[in-house]
PAKOLFI-330868 format. One record per residue (C-alpha): residue number from 0; x, z negated, y negated. Coordinates in nm, 3 decimals, always signed. Layout:
PAKOLFI-330868
<NUM, <X, Z, Y>> ...
end
This chain:
PAKOLFI-330868
<0, <-0.506, -0.202, +1.481>> <1, <-0.693, +0.072, +1.289>> <2, <-0.642, +0.087, +0.915>> <3, <-0.943, +0.005, +0.694>> <4, <-0.866, +0.328, +0.506>> <5, <-0.911, +0.528, +0.826>> <6, <-1.234, +0.348, +0.901>> <7, <-1.365, +0.412, +0.548>> <8, <-1.294, +0.786, +0.573>> <9, <-1.469, +0.806, +0.909>> <10, <-1.771, +0.626, +0.766>> <11, <-1.811, +0.850, +0.461>> <12, <-1.770, +1.164, +0.671>> <13, <-2.063, +1.050, +0.880>> <14, <-2.263, +0.956, +0.569>> <15, <-2.201, +1.298, +0.408>> <16, <-2.292, +1.510, +0.710>> <17, <-2.558, +1.783, +0.719>> <18, <-2.487, +1.954, +0.386>> <19, <-2.650, +2.295, +0.336>> <20, <-2.468, +2.616, +0.243>> <21, <-2.357, +2.949, +0.390>> <22, <-2.019, +3.084, +0.496>> <23, <-1.855, +3.357, +0.285>> <24, <-2.020, +3.680, +0.402>> <25, <-1.828, +3.943, +0.208>> <26, <-1.516, +3.916, +0.427>> <27, <-1.602, +3.997, +0.792>> <28, <-1.350, +3.753, +0.943>> <29, <-1.479, +3.468, +0.726>> <30, <-1.840, +3.557, +0.800>> <31, <-1.767, +3.496, +1.168>> <32, <-1.632, +3.141, +1.109>> <33, <-1.801, +2.846, +1.278>> <34, <-1.995, +2.689, +0.987>> <35, <-1.992, +2.341, +1.138>> <36, <-1.616, +2.290, +1.172>> <37, <-1.492, +2.009, +0.952>> <38, <-1.174, +1.826, +0.853>> <39, <-1.072, +1.567, +0.595>> <40, <-0.716, +1.458, +0.516>> <41, <-0.583, +1.213, +0.261>> <42, <-0.206, +1.214, +0.200>> <43, <-0.032, +0.947, -0.005>> <44, <+0.264, +1.020, -0.228>> <45, <+0.494, +0.854, +0.026>> <46, <+0.380, +1.082, +0.308>> <47, <+0.118, +0.884, +0.502>> <48, <-0.170, +1.107, +0.615>> <49, <-0.516, +0.984, +0.718>> <50, <-0.718, +1.240, +0.916>> <51, <-1.075, +1.292, +1.029>> <52, <-1.214, +1.590, +1.219>> <53, <-1.052, +1.924, +1.309>> <54, <-0.735, +1.864, +1.111>> <55, <-0.520, +2.093, +1.327>> <56, <-0.761, +2.388, +1.293>> <57, <-0.595, +2.670, +1.097>> <58, <-0.772, +2.896, +0.848>> <59, <-0.673, +3.116, +0.554>> <60, <-0.575, +2.940, +0.234>> <61, <-0.766, +3.187, +0.013>> <62, <-0.795, +3.082, -0.354>> <63, <-0.629, +2.745, -0.295>> <64, <-0.315, +2.960, -0.308>> <65, <-0.366, +3.023, -0.680>> <66, <-0.220, +2.706, -0.834>> <67, <+0.083, +2.722, -0.607>> <68, <+0.154, +3.088, -0.686>> <69, <+0.103, +3.007, -1.053>> <70, <+0.359, +2.727, -1.016>> <71, <+0.611, +2.967, -0.861>> <72, <+0.551, +3.225, -1.135>> <73, <+0.613, +2.959, -1.403>> <74, <+0.929, +2.852, -1.222>> <75, <+1.056, +3.210, -1.181>> <76, <+0.947, +3.386, -1.503>> <77, <+0.921, +3.095, -1.745>> <78, <+0.628, +2.957, -1.941>> <79, <+0.656, +3.206, -2.230>> <80, <+0.647, +3.521, -2.017>> <81, <+0.366, +3.392, -1.795>> <82, <+0.155, +3.286, -2.093>> <83, <+0.201, +3.633, -2.243>> <84, <+0.022, +3.776, -1.940>> <85, <-0.226, +3.501, -1.842>> <86, <-0.416, +3.250, -2.057>> <87, <-0.520, +2.894, -1.974>> <88, <-0.875, +2.887, -2.112>> <89, <-1.175, +2.821, -1.886>> <90, <-1.373, +3.143, -1.851>> <91, <-1.707, +2.997, -1.751>> <92, <-1.735, +3.293, -1.513>> <93, <-1.741, +3.320, -1.136>> <94, <-1.407, +3.348, -0.957>> <95, <-1.433, +3.727, -0.907>> <96, <-1.572, +3.822, -1.248>> <97, <-1.429, +4.145, -1.391>> <98, <-1.345, +4.016, -1.736>> <99, <-1.038, +4.014, -1.961>> <100, <-0.976, +3.864, -2.304>> <101, <-1.081, +4.103, -2.582>> <102, <-0.790, +4.274, -2.754>> <103, <-0.507, +4.147, -2.531>> <104, <-0.650, +4.234, -2.191>> <105, <-0.512, +3.903, -2.059>> <106, <-0.703, +3.726, -1.781>> <107, <-0.852, +3.401, -1.915>> <108, <-0.666, +3.177, -1.667>> <109, <-0.468, +3.191, -1.341>> <110, <-0.747, +3.040, -1.129>> <111, <-0.983, +3.339, -1.145>> <112, <-0.894, +3.647, -0.941>> <113, <-0.773, +3.854, -1.236>> <114, <-0.529, +3.582, -1.339>> <115, <-0.418, +3.513, -0.982>> <116, <-0.341, +3.879, -0.918>> <117, <-0.134, +3.878, -1.234>> <118, <+0.065, +3.565, -1.149>> <119, <+0.142, +3.711, -0.804>> <120, <+0.325, +3.992, -0.985>> <121, <+0.533, +3.741, -1.186>> <122, <+0.701, +3.577, -0.885>> <123, <+1.067, +3.676, -0.843>> <124, <+1.132, +3.982, -0.624>> <125, <+1.229, +4.349, -0.646>> <126, <+0.903, +4.458, -0.484>> <127, <+0.577, +4.315, -0.352>> <128, <+0.729, +4.241, -0.012>> <129, <+1.010, +4.031, -0.160>> <130, <+0.766, +3.858, -0.393>> <131, <+0.541, +3.770, -0.100>> <132, <+0.832, +3.635, +0.104>> <133, <+0.917, +3.412, -0.194>> <134, <+0.553, +3.292, -0.201>> <135, <+0.546, +3.224, +0.174>> <136, <+0.868, +3.021, +0.159>> <137, <+0.745, +2.837, -0.149>> <138, <+0.414, +2.743, +0.015>> <139, <+0.606, +2.619, +0.318>> <140, <+0.817, +2.392, +0.096>> <141, <+0.500, +2.246, -0.057>> <142, <+0.353, +2.189, +0.293>> <143, <+0.677, +2.064, +0.445>> <144, <+0.683, +2.320, +0.725>> <145, <+0.709, +2.698, +0.780>> <146, <+0.382, +2.887, +0.739>> <147, <+0.268, +3.232, +0.852>> <148, <+0.002, +3.492, +0.775>> <149, <-0.325, +3.540, +0.961>> <150, <-0.300, +3.917, +0.999>> <151, <-0.663, +3.960, +1.108>> <152, <-0.780, +3.793, +0.786>> <153, <-0.540, +4.007, +0.582>> <154, <-0.665, +4.331, +0.732>> <155, <-1.031, +4.232, +0.706>> <156, <-0.998, +4.119, +0.344>> <157, <-0.788, +4.414, +0.225>> <158, <-1.035, +4.662, +0.374>> <159, <-1.319, +4.508, +0.172>> <160, <-1.129, +4.420, -0.149>> <161, <-1.312, +4.674, -0.366>> <162, <-1.384, +4.435, -0.651>> <163, <-1.031, +4.297, -0.655>> <164, <-0.900, +4.653, -0.638>> <165, <-1.100, +4.735, -0.952>> <166, <-0.958, +4.424, -1.123>> <167, <-0.600, +4.522, -1.030>> <168, <-0.639, +4.875, -1.170>> <169, <-0.796, +4.740, -1.487>> <170, <-0.499, +4.505, -1.530>> <171, <-0.267, +4.803, -1.490>> <172, <-0.465, +4.992, -1.754>> <173, <-0.396, +4.711, -2.005>> <174, <-0.027, +4.694, -1.896>> <175, <-0.076, +4.338, -1.770>> <176, <+0.044, +4.464, -1.433>> <177, <+0.350, +4.686, -1.405>> <178, <+0.407, +4.928, -1.122>> <179, <+0.166, +5.017, -0.845>> <180, <-0.147, +4.795, -0.863>> <181, <-0.217, +4.863, -0.494>> <182, <+0.108, +4.694, -0.395>> <183, <+0.030, +4.391, -0.612>> <184, <-0.320, +4.376, -0.465>> <185, <-0.178, +4.386, -0.112>> <186, <+0.062, +4.104, -0.200>> <187, <-0.223, +3.897, -0.345>> <188, <-0.449, +3.947, -0.041>> <189, <-0.162, +3.864, +0.195>> <190, <-0.098, +3.547, -0.006>> <191, <-0.464, +3.446, +0.038>> <192, <-0.431, +3.510, +0.413>> <193, <-0.157, +3.251, +0.472>> <194, <-0.273, +3.026, +0.755>> <195, <-0.287, +2.651, +0.689>> <196, <-0.454, +2.347, +0.836>> <197, <-0.611, +2.064, +0.639>> <198, <-0.305, +1.845, +0.685>> <199, <-0.092, +2.117, +0.519>> <200, <-0.328, +2.132, +0.223>> <201, <-0.335, +1.754, +0.181>> <202, <+0.047, +1.743, +0.175>> <203, <+0.062, +2.037, -0.067>> <204, <-0.176, +1.847, -0.295>> <205, <+0.026, +1.527, -0.247>> <206, <+0.340, +1.716, -0.356>> <207, <+0.170, +1.787, -0.687>> <208, <+0.050, +1.426, -0.702>> <209, <+0.410, +1.316, -0.645>> <210, <+0.545, +1.502, -0.947>> <211, <+0.660, +1.804, -0.745>> <212, <+0.848, +1.612, -0.474>> <213, <+0.732, +1.680, -0.118>> <214, <+0.634, +1.338, +0.025>> <215, <+0.789, +1.390, +0.368>> <216, <+1.091, +1.615, +0.310>> <217, <+1.163, +1.450, -0.029>> <218, <+1.260, +1.791, -0.169>> <219, <+1.181, +1.857, -0.535>> <220, <+0.972, +2.171, -0.497>> <221, <+0.857, +2.196, -0.859>> <222, <+0.980, +2.062, -1.192>> <223, <+0.764, +1.768, -1.310>> <224, <+0.686, +1.938, -1.642>> <225, <+0.550, +2.241, -1.458>> <226, <+0.346, +2.012, -1.233>> <227, <+0.181, +1.866, -1.542>> <228, <+0.095, +2.216, -1.666>> <229, <-0.042, +2.333, -1.331>> <230, <-0.258, +2.022, -1.290>> <231, <-0.396, +2.065, -1.640>> <232, <-0.511, +2.419, -1.561>> <233, <-0.653, +2.306, -1.227>> <234, <-0.854, +2.038, -1.407>> <235, <-1.020, +2.277, -1.651>> <236, <-1.036, +2.596, -1.443>> <237, <-0.988, +2.517, -1.074>> <238, <-1.356, +2.499, -0.983>> <239, <-1.458, +2.810, -1.179>> <240, <-1.804, +2.799, -1.336>> <241, <-1.862, +2.453, -1.183>> <242, <-1.551, +2.306, -1.351>> <243, <-1.748, +2.097, -1.600>> <244, <-1.968, +1.942, -1.334>> <245, <-1.661, +1.876, -1.121>> <246, <-1.463, +1.701, -1.395>> <247, <-1.763, +1.488, -1.484>> <248, <-1.859, +1.388, -1.130>> <249, <-1.523, +1.386, -0.952>> <250, <-1.262, +1.383, -1.226>> <251, <-0.943, +1.511, -1.068>> <252, <-0.749, +1.840, -1.069>> <253, <-0.881, +2.055, -0.784>> <254, <-0.893, +2.400, -0.631>> <255, <-1.131, +2.552, -0.380>> <256, <-1.117, +2.851, -0.146>> <257, <-1.393, +3.062, +0.009>> <258, <-1.274, +2.983, +0.361>> <259, <-1.416, +2.634, +0.299>> <260, <-1.120, +2.433, +0.174>> <261, <-1.091, +2.215, -0.135>> <262, <-0.786, +2.023, -0.253>> <263, <-0.789, +1.741, -0.507>> <264, <-0.489, +1.579, -0.674>> <265, <-0.480, +1.227, -0.816>> <266, <-0.142, +1.210, -0.994>> <267, <+0.081, +0.934, -0.872>> <268, <-0.153, +0.836, -0.588>> <269, <-0.288, +1.085, -0.335>> <270, <-0.359, +1.444, -0.240>> <271, <-0.690, +1.510, -0.064>> <272, <-0.805, +1.813, +0.134>> <273, <-1.146, +1.889, +0.285>> <274, <-1.245, +2.182, +0.505>> <275, <-1.608, +2.280, +0.564>> <276, <-1.698, +2.653, +0.562>> <277, <-2.052, +2.628, +0.422>> <278, <-2.033, +2.724, +0.053>> <279, <-2.257, +2.640, -0.243>> <280, <-2.371, +2.889, -0.509>> <281, <-2.036, +2.859, -0.691>> <282, <-1.832, +2.953, -0.382>> <283, <-1.712, +2.594, -0.324>> <284, <-1.744, +2.402, +0.002>> <285, <-2.081, +2.226, -0.025>> <286, <-1.988, +1.935, +0.201>> <287, <-1.645, +1.920, +0.043>> <288, <-1.794, +1.873, -0.303>> <289, <-2.025, +1.599, -0.171>> <290, <-1.736, +1.416, -0.008>> <291, <-1.516, +1.436, -0.316>> <292, <-1.797, +1.297, -0.532>> <293, <-1.846, +1.009, -0.288>> <294, <-1.475, +0.929, -0.264>> <295, <-1.424, +0.947, -0.640>> <296, <-1.706, +0.698, -0.691>> <297, <-1.613, +0.460, -0.409>> <298, <-1.238, +0.471, -0.462>> <299, <-1.236, +0.493, -0.844>> <300, <-1.029, +0.812, -0.834>> <301, <-1.155, +0.963, -1.160>> <302, <-0.858, +1.047, -1.385>> <303, <-1.043, +0.896, -1.680>> <304, <-1.062, +0.558, -1.507>> <305, <-0.863, +0.331, -1.737>> <306, <-0.592, +0.117, -1.576>> <307, <-0.256, -0.018, -1.682>> <308, <-0.117, +0.052, -1.337>> <309, <+0.223, -0.051, -1.202>> <310, <+0.514, +0.108, -1.026>> <311, <+0.418, -0.044, -0.695>> <312, <+0.145, -0.284, -0.592>> <313, <+0.372, -0.454, -0.338>> <314, <+0.613, -0.672, -0.531>> <315, <+0.775, -0.837, -0.230>> <316, <+0.721, -0.892, +0.141>> <317, <+0.893, -1.146, +0.364>> <318, <+0.838, -1.361, +0.671>> <319, <+0.844, -1.739, +0.706>> <320, <+1.193, -1.702, +0.847>> <321, <+1.300, -1.627, +0.487>> <322, <+1.084, -1.878, +0.302>> <323, <+0.984, -2.211, +0.448>> <324, <+0.778, -2.481, +0.282>> <325, <+0.933, -2.791, +0.131>> <326, <+0.806, -3.010, +0.412>> <327, <+1.067, -3.196, +0.609>> <328, <+1.006, -3.137, +0.977>> <329, <+1.158, -3.264, +1.298>> <330, <+1.434, -3.063, +1.465>> <331, <+1.188, -2.981, +1.746>> <332, <+0.939, -2.844, +1.494>> <333, <+1.210, -2.655, +1.309>> <334, <+1.334, -2.502, +1.632>> <335, <+0.983, -2.403, +1.735>> <336, <+0.906, -2.258, +1.392>> <337, <+1.231, -2.060, +1.406>> <338, <+1.105, -1.895, +1.723>> <339, <+0.765, -1.793, +1.579>> <340, <+0.827, -1.769, +1.203>> <341, <+0.828, -1.387, +1.213>> <342, <+0.462, -1.401, +1.314>> <343, <+0.366, -1.486, +0.955>> <344, <+0.439, -1.266, +0.653>> <345, <+0.385, -1.311, +0.281>> <346, <+0.285, -1.012, +0.066>> <347, <+0.326, -1.063, -0.310>> <348, <+0.127, -0.812, -0.520>> <349, <+0.133, -0.727, -0.891>> <350, <-0.015, -0.498, -1.154>> <351, <-0.355, -0.329, -1.135>> <352, <-0.454, -0.282, -0.773>> <353, <-0.604, +0.067, -0.741>> <354, <-0.676, +0.252, -0.419>> <355, <-0.324, +0.384, -0.364>> <356, <-0.177, +0.037, -0.415>> <357, <-0.425, -0.125, -0.178>> <358, <-0.360, +0.148, +0.079>> <359, <+0.015, +0.088, +0.071>> <360, <-0.035, -0.289, +0.109>> <361, <-0.281, -0.248, +0.394>> <362, <-0.050, +0.000, +0.566>> <363, <+0.242, -0.244, +0.545>> <364, <+0.032, -0.521, +0.698>> <365, <-0.105, -0.298, +0.975>> <366, <+0.244, -0.168, +1.058>> <367, <+0.398, -0.520, +1.057>> <368, <+0.124, -0.658, +1.287>> <369, <+0.165, -1.021, +1.175>> <370, <-0.038, -1.301, +1.330>> <371, <-0.079, -1.480, +0.998>> <372, <-0.094, -1.302, +0.662>> <373, <-0.054, -1.457, +0.315>> <374, <-0.153, -1.220, +0.032>> <375, <-0.044, -1.342, -0.311>> <376, <-0.261, -1.217, -0.601>> <377, <-0.101, -1.442, -0.862>> <378, <+0.049, -1.147, -1.055>> <379, <-0.239, -0.902, -1.008>> <380, <-0.416, -0.818, -1.334>> <381, <-0.722, -0.630, -1.211>> <382, <-0.846, -0.507, -0.876>> <383, <-1.061, -0.200, -0.817>> <384, <-1.374, -0.246, -0.610>> <385, <-1.246, -0.009, -0.341>> <386, <-0.928, -0.219, -0.317>> <387, <-1.127, -0.540, -0.278>> <388, <-1.345, -0.387, -0.007>> <389, <-1.040, -0.242, +0.170>> <390, <-0.866, -0.582, +0.179>> <391, <-1.181, -0.764, +0.294>> <392, <-1.216, -0.504, +0.570>> <393, <-0.854, -0.567, +0.669>> <394, <-0.926, -0.941, +0.693>> <395, <-1.213, -0.868, +0.934>> <396, <-0.995, -0.637, +1.145>> <397, <-0.721, -0.903, +1.161>> <398, <-0.973, -1.158, +1.285>> <399, <-1.091, -0.919, +1.553>> <400, <-0.729, -0.900, +1.671>> <401, <-0.690, -1.280, +1.677>> <402, <-0.493, -1.290, +1.351>> <403, <-0.584, -1.447, +1.017>> <404, <-0.530, -1.372, +0.648>> <405, <-0.534, -1.617, +0.356>> <406, <-0.497, -1.552, -0.016>> <407, <-0.312, -1.712, -0.304>> <408, <-0.544, -1.641, -0.594>> <409, <-0.537, -1.898, -0.875>> <410, <-0.710, -1.654, -1.113>> <411, <-0.984, -1.555, -0.867>> <412, <-0.914, -1.184, -0.916>> <413, <-1.051, -1.105, -0.569>> <414, <-1.384, -1.285, -0.525>> <415, <-1.483, -1.339, -0.164>> <416, <-1.832, -1.215, -0.066>> <417, <-1.833, -1.481, +0.208>> <418, <-1.749, -1.772, -0.023>> <419, <-1.925, -2.090, +0.083>> <420, <-1.969, -1.976, +0.444>> <421, <-1.770, -2.022, +0.763>> <422, <-1.641, -1.662, +0.723>> <423, <-1.483, -1.729, +0.384>> <424, <-1.115, -1.653, +0.338>> <425, <-0.897, -1.963, +0.299>> <426, <-0.763, -1.976, -0.059>> <427, <-0.460, -2.147, -0.217>> <428, <-0.338, -2.194, -0.574>> <429, <+0.028, -2.132, -0.495>> <430, <+0.247, -1.973, -0.230>> <431, <+0.425, -2.295, -0.114>> <432, <+0.088, -2.448, -0.023>> <433, <-0.009, -2.138, +0.172>> <434, <+0.326, -2.137, +0.353>> <435, <+0.285, -2.503, +0.447>> <436, <-0.058, -2.420, +0.590>> <437, <+0.088, -2.128, +0.784>> <438, <+0.360, -2.349, +0.933>> <439, <+0.097, -2.601, +1.045>> <440, <-0.111, -2.319, +1.192>> <441, <+0.186, -2.175, +1.383>> <442, <+0.272, -2.519, +1.519>> <443, <-0.091, -2.574, +1.622>> <444, <-0.104, -2.231, +1.790>> <445, <+0.235, -2.227, +1.961>> <446, <+0.395, -2.572, +1.946>> <447, <+0.115, -2.817, +2.017>> <448, <+0.323, -3.027, +2.260>> <449, <+0.566, -3.163, +2.000>> <450, <+0.409, -3.506, +1.940>> <451, <+0.652, -3.796, +1.971>> <452, <+0.559, -4.046, +2.241>> <453, <+0.807, -4.302, +2.100>> <454, <+0.831, -4.247, +1.721>> <455, <+1.142, -4.466, +1.696>> <456, <+1.351, -4.364, +1.998>> <457, <+1.262, -3.995, +1.964>> <458, <+1.302, -3.980, +1.587>> <459, <+1.576, -3.726, +1.497>> <460, <+1.756, -3.982, +1.282>> <461, <+1.798, -4.227, +1.572>> <462, <+1.781, -4.005, +1.881>> <463, <+2.163, -4.004, +1.932>> <464, <+2.208, -4.382, +1.912>> <465, <+2.331, -4.565, +2.219>> <466, <+2.076, -4.778, +2.405>> <467, <+2.229, -5.096, +2.263>> <468, <+2.229, -4.963, +1.906>> <469, <+1.870, -4.842, +1.942>> <470, <+1.762, -5.189, +2.065>> <471, <+1.934, -5.353, +1.767>> <472, <+1.773, -5.116, +1.515>> <473, <+1.429, -5.135, +1.676>> <474, <+1.438, -5.517, +1.664>> <475, <+1.519, -5.506, +1.292>> <476, <+1.248, -5.256, +1.199>> <477, <+0.907, -5.348, +1.066>> <478, <+0.594, -5.134, +1.098>> <479, <+0.398, -5.067, +0.779>> <480, <+0.082, -4.870, +0.698>> <481, <-0.038, -4.722, +0.369>> <482, <-0.365, -4.570, +0.253>> <483, <-0.385, -4.224, +0.102>> <484, <-0.256, -4.234, -0.256>> <485, <-0.054, -4.555, -0.216>> <486, <+0.288, -4.555, -0.380>> <487, <+0.533, -4.636, -0.101>> <488, <+0.850, -4.626, -0.312>> <489, <+0.834, -4.620, -0.693>> <490, <+1.083, -4.412, -0.890>> <491, <+1.359, -4.614, -1.050>> <492, <+1.358, -4.894, -0.796>> <493, <+1.659, -5.004, -0.588>> <494, <+1.745, -4.866, -0.245>> <495, <+1.473, -5.012, -0.022>> <496, <+1.592, -4.898, +0.319>> <497, <+1.516, -4.615, +0.560>> <498, <+1.156, -4.523, +0.644>> <499, <+1.073, -4.329, +0.961>> <500, <+0.733, -4.156, +0.951>> <501, <+0.532, -4.210, +1.269>> <502, <+0.191, -4.083, +1.153>> <503, <+0.056, -3.907, +0.843>> <504, <+0.231, -3.736, +0.552>> <505, <+0.423, -3.854, +0.248>> <506, <+0.514, -3.661, -0.068>> <507, <+0.821, -3.698, -0.288>> <508, <+0.747, -3.646, -0.659>> <509, <+0.968, -3.606, -0.962>> <510, <+0.865, -3.591, -1.328>> <511, <+0.882, -3.279, -1.544>> <512, <+0.997, -3.272, -1.909>> <513, <+0.635, -3.325, -2.017>> <514, <+0.589, -3.617, -1.781>> <515, <+0.383, -3.422, -1.529>> <516, <+0.425, -3.478, -1.155>> <517, <+0.636, -3.219, -0.973>> <518, <+0.612, -3.199, -0.593>> <519, <+0.957, -3.191, -0.439>> <520, <+0.890, -3.214, -0.067>> <521, <+0.619, -3.306, +0.182>> <522, <+0.730, -3.512, +0.483>> <523, <+0.562, -3.544, +0.822>> <524, <+0.607, -3.738, +1.148>> <525, <+0.963, -3.712, +1.273>> <526, <+1.112, -3.712, +0.922>> <527, <+1.238, -3.997, +0.706>> <528, <+1.275, -4.097, +0.343>> <529, <+1.451, -4.356, +0.131>> <530, <+1.808, -4.287, +0.244>> <531, <+1.877, -4.035, -0.038>> <532, <+1.897, -4.329, -0.280>> <533, <+2.230, -4.407, -0.116>> <534, <+2.372, -4.098, -0.289>> <535, <+2.232, -4.188, -0.633>> <536, <+2.396, -4.526, -0.695>> <537, <+2.136, -4.700, -0.477>> <538, <+1.856, -4.597, -0.718>> <539, <+1.534, -4.446, -0.584>> <540, <+1.504, -4.144, -0.818>> <541, <+1.186, -3.994, -0.671>> <542, <+0.841, -4.143, -0.626>> <543, <+0.718, -4.149, -0.264>> <544, <+0.340, -4.142, -0.222>> <545, <+0.124, -4.144, +0.090>> <546, <-0.049, -3.802, +0.101>> <547, <-0.269, -3.924, +0.388>> <548, <-0.302, -4.245, +0.581>> <549, <+0.060, -4.325, +0.658>> <550, <+0.238, -4.530, +0.926>> <551, <+0.614, -4.587, +0.897>> <552, <+0.888, -4.793, +1.059>> <553, <+1.120, -4.941, +0.796>> <554, <+1.479, -5.052, +0.831>> <555, <+1.520, -5.246, +0.506>> <556, <+1.834, -5.233, +0.292>> <557, <+1.895, -5.601, +0.373>> <558, <+1.866, -5.543, +0.750>> <559, <+2.094, -5.238, +0.731>> <560, <+2.357, -5.443, +0.550>> <561, <+2.318, -5.729, +0.801>> <562, <+2.361, -5.501, +1.103>> <563, <+2.670, -5.341, +0.945>> <564, <+2.836, -5.682, +0.908>> <565, <+2.719, -5.846, +1.232>> <566, <+2.775, -5.551, +1.466>> <567, <+3.010, -5.297, +1.301>> <568, <+2.995, -5.060, +1.603>> <569, <+2.616, -5.032, +1.574>> <570, <+2.642, -5.009, +1.195>> <571, <+2.886, -4.718, +1.228>> <572, <+2.645, -4.532, +1.456>> <573, <+2.360, -4.583, +1.208>> <574, <+2.568, -4.467, +0.910>> <575, <+2.686, -4.163, +1.107>> <576, <+2.322, -4.085, +1.193>> <577, <+2.223, -4.109, +0.824>> <578, <+2.506, -3.876, +0.720>> <579, <+2.433, -3.629, +1.003>> <580, <+2.065, -3.610, +0.911>> <581, <+2.145, -3.561, +0.543>> <582, <+2.380, -3.273, +0.620>> <583, <+2.120, -3.116, +0.850>> <584, <+1.853, -3.118, +0.580>> <585, <+2.092, -2.986, +0.315>> <586, <+2.224, -2.712, +0.542>> <587, <+1.875, -2.585, +0.626>> <588, <+1.780, -2.582, +0.259>> <589, <+2.093, -2.387, +0.162>> <590, <+2.045, -2.142, +0.448>> <591, <+1.683, -2.071, +0.355>> <592, <+1.775, -2.029, -0.011>> <593, <+2.053, -1.781, +0.069>> <594, <+1.830, -1.581, +0.304>> <595, <+1.544, -1.567, +0.052>> <596, <+1.766, -1.457, -0.239>> <597, <+1.918, -1.175, -0.030>> 
end
């Protein structure tokens, strides 16, 4: 089954097609690029990647290299030494502007070319070759795989790097660069020529989103404090003279490159990468900007979006094998449910459900492939619109696959657009009620042939009696019917005998400290009630009420005592049956409790 996240990305790519713009013409190799190639990747902080388009197409990283080289320079030379050479103030200028801070000669920030050339020189290494090898290895650690250089791009770009050459010599004049500026320039151009695909860029961005830990290799590539610093500079300077528009419309740290790539980082959630070679007047991918604006709006990705958040949206996940309802069922039903209980799973959510949380929940459900899904929103505080739409889309996809999802939502935090129609999602106020529904649904789907043709002879309590004993018990039993809501056995009364349910449902209630009714167990055909009073000094401690129209066969306390005295052999069989059934119920309850707690 396709993920709703994948379907959403495919839909917005189609909706954002046909953007204008021109490829970068000042580098011959880039000028020859196919302007209509496209790729979009979204990588979560736990390593899941969603892809659309030419995601395995490689191209040069260009200026997207700048934040990663800056990160390595900070790691190698330290914040103080790097800040002495490069500032962090937005310049308001184009990426290739020849401008330095008055007096100091420092580049304004590491995202413009002057600053990026400088930070390349601050990476550890005895010469430019060693420094580049450090950069190449570092980029590979961010991407999670070894990378290489596109030599044709390197040669083409170095041959035409007149403006950057002027910047490098000017930096040497102000002693910002030390040594031969031509070697530093060559290192910088080679760094921009590292070949990546859009999946690499998304995972590099996701590494920053994940506090410096690569989502797939789980290696800490960068110290979290340095990640915070790099993302701050990306936010204010990463999109050059369009940084203000970007922060307002998109609202996430980002970096673009003239080959057509853009990366965006939403801390703690996702890294996003788009590739489309047509550039706008600022040198940013025109279609990429449009897509980021659309995703930020739809998915509420703006960093200024206020949310309390939580460590994980998925609080707990388990199947019906680990948590059954409190209904007493026949051994045949229990056996059948045991065989199919893994087909239903419960997903308990909590916190504020943003996109990343909804994505992780949806992914779990898609990967588990359950037939029935119970999503518990009891502990969810707020839900983003994109999360609601993603979960509704999942419900529709489940139905297409013959599955079904229901929700536990007492606070109505996820309103259903189909409420009041046949397409509405079934809703419950608590998880036990939803689990009971799921058990009934599984029985209806897979165990429909379990009806008892003889509710007395086939009842689990009596099924092991001898023919003679069964005849004696059957002759003593009386059939009784009750309407919905009738009290069958009041609490506090004496032991009134054993009641075998033939049709309908009964509920056992207790009273809470405030006098309110507490549901203990729901009982269905093939189960019995009344006999537990034998273990409580012959006092009926719970109230038994008909939940529906109810038909029972009763062996009264007086008849049970009579049979025990008149035919001790039959009485022994009946008492053994009562004890056996009590142990069976207790054992199943203990087993389920132990499994659930583990």
